[in-house]
N, C-alpha and C positions, 0 to 999 in steps of 0.2 A: 504495499500500499503505500500511498504519497503518505510523506508528512503530515500535509497540510488534515488528510483523508486522515489521518491516525490521531492527530491533536481535534477533530470532528469525532472520532468514534468514544474518543475516551471522552468528549462532552456529553456524547449524549449514555455512555456507561454504557459501552457495546463490549461485553467481554469476549475475546480471541475465539473460544468456540464460538458463538455467533457468526463472529465472519467463516471459522471453519464451514459451520452448515451452510452458509451463503454459496461459498463457494463449491461444497457439494451439491448446491442444488443447481446451480448452473451447470458445471460441468455432465448434470446428466437430465440438461434439456430443460429445467425446471427455474424460467425468467419469465418478467413481464414483458418486455418487449427490447426484440433485436432495430440495433438502430440504426444499422448497417457499420462496415468497414471495420469489426471487429468490438464493436460498441455494445454494451448493453444494460439495459437497466432492471434491476431487483431490487424487490422488496426487502426487506433488513429492519427484522425486531429488536425493539428496544428493551433493555433489561427492566422487567415485571409488566410488561405488556403484549399485546397479539401482534401478531404481523399488520393489522385492519389498521392498529392506531401506534404505530413504526413511523418508516421512513425506507427513502429510497437510495440506494445506493447506482453510481455509475460505476462501471467497470466494463476494463480493456481488456478480453481476454482469446486469445488466440489457443482453441485446440491441441493439447501435445504438448504446447511451449510455454505460455505464461498466463496469470490473470495478475490485474493491477488494479487493484482499487481505488478510485481517484478523487471521487467526488460522492458528500452525500447530503441527503437534506431531508426534515423532518415533512409528514406528507402535507401538516399541516401551516406549514411554512410555503409550500408550492406546487405545484400537482404535476408539472414537468416541466421539460425545460426551456430557456427561451433559444430560437432561432440561431442569435447570434453564438449561446454557448454550444450547442451542438454541431455547428463548426468549427467552433474553437475543439472539443473534446476531437472531429474525426481528426485535424489536422496534428494533435499532442498523439491519437493512439500513433500516428506513423512514425513519430519519433518514437516512441517508446518500446513500439515493438520490433524497430528498428536495431535496437541496444543489440549489440553481442552479451554475451552471456557474462564477460570480464569485466563492461563495461556495465552490466547490472549488479552484479560484486561490486564492485567498487562503490558503486551507486548509493546499498546497503552499506558498506563498511563507512562510507561519510555519511550516513544517518539522513539521503535523500529519499529514501526509501525503507522502511520498514518489514521485515520477513512476515507473512501469519507461516507459522508452523503447523504441516500437518498432525 
């Protein structure tokens, strides 16, 4: 996950186990929207609430390669991404998915990304 997403998840009190469940569901094809270009919108449960009262995550996902949580928002904040946000995330996904494994490991070491342990 990105550092920004990590801070958001901490403010929402989303445990790492909840992030793992979200990734497992995404890998199983359970998601709310495929936004195109390896960009997915997925519901996430906040601690002490069901999914219906929780939030949305935006995840870059390339099957068999990597998944990166990049954005999150509460459902009561907004229902969807703006068209400008969608365009920006689609450009961002191209950059993130082009990172080599070494570049990704360096970003994790530098604290730019936080790895969700399986």
